[in-house]
C-alpha angles and dihedrals in degrees: 000000000000116000118270128217114203121203123193112204118231091249089065089066092067090050091053089052091056101262114173129215099027124114118234113262116228119260112243123215129196116202121198111232117265111238100188131094121283112254093000098203107123114181119240119267116267114254099218118205120231091262112030139165135190120231121190118216106205099193095032096057090225142111117218125210107214124199103222093199098055096022093230134131104246096178138013120194127190114234137181137067104269119060091200110039128053113269095187106225098209120171128359135198128189140211104201095181092052092041099235141112124206117213129191116215111206110183114217124234127226093231119056123228126208121272139059114328090022091200089053121076099026101086126111094195117108114249129224138215115215127199109216129193107239092216093070107350093247118154115257097169143355139189133194119243134173125297120282104024108204122180125005127200140168122233114248091259091049091234098111132050113205125197130185124206118222090201108170091161092063090053094047092051093052105042095155102036113071095184092056093042092058115098126217136246114223120219112196129189104237096207096054098035106139096015116134110270095009110132134177123254107243120209120191102227121159145310113303100343115195126152118061131193134165113223123218085248089068096250123128113232119207126192107226105203096182097047104041089237145103118233124212121205127189103210091188088075117092092230106021118207115199119232117210121220113200114226095226145276113342096035110160128241125254108295095017111066117184097191107032102203107209111159138030137202128179124219117246092247091051094236098112140041113202112211121200113213115196098189101046089034098226144104117239128193127224118199103226093207094060104019089231130129116241099217091188090068096053113131114210110210103176086218134066110279120208134174109353136183134228120216115248091258093044091237096120140028126215109214127193117200137187128217096041096032113221150132118226133179116216122199103225093191098053091026092227136127107258105182138350134196119193113204106221131197108339098338093114116345112201103354107211110173134023124190131181112249121185105295096350146019143280118215126192112216112200097198126201096306089245099076131033121284129230143224116219125204111208131189123234085267089055094248118143109252098165143000138182134196112236132178134299115304101351112206111173142025126198121178122214114235091212136005134225101082 
């Protein structure tokens, strides 16, 4: 407690001497200013395992640190802005060299809208992007963005944070005005994120944009769910104007998509962008050199595909699907199905993301939103060799290349 200095006014002396008929004067206190931090309760540093990954738990308002060797949660940190309501930590991206993580908060809505992730995309609450210190995941800056943040990525030089907004509400409220129905992509300067007066650059892009991926050609690719297209944006331009690439014959009209592009992944050589379509239930390939879809390479999945993973040599694609839930490996050279693993019963309800991990795969299983989700570790033969229970409604997984932050 800071030191107190107590002063007794002169009039108090007469009271102490027994004076009668005078009211008691108030006691005055002078408090020396406190020079410490407000609420000085810093969390302990995270003891990262040698091989670690972050998992966001959208309905648990937490980020888990997973030890990929033992498949255990070694740390769980609360995140968000409101300690009572759900903040919806959605996707996360990290800059290990800089020592920061960037987290998108996508607040859920009480009423569900149509589309994949039916609790996602229907909110009217503005989202936020938070800059977290990797050492302990404390917030060092935040900025408000549009409702329903979707994907979040860092530019190749780590200087820009880019966020899409899967805003189905904006489309539903403007059924006859395409320009108003289109949601924006937010481009945020990573260094000044959270500084007073620093605001994102907003780019009106397309209807319900979600998946983001930077191509090796420097362009940003955006999956445009509501327009059956992929947008490309050159962020090097002072005033970028998105260009829409139609996904092929049969593309739906505004308000009635037939494909529903939701997620993107680029091939290691930069020649292809694989687009996951949750309505037509297929994966289509855009040649980055021409901006054209190669319809001969389309993979029909007969289930909704989400975030997939190329092999290091680009020869195969691992595809996770929902309803039915599965993981399949497709040989892109021979254009044949190599392996398939059906997830039965409660093995992996609603697989959402697959990533390549050493000689196998990691799969995020969302679960039923009522009980905790899981992360499965699969061998190259798609056999389960490890699993770990994470938080409620896990949505993203990002491995660390090295530990010790």
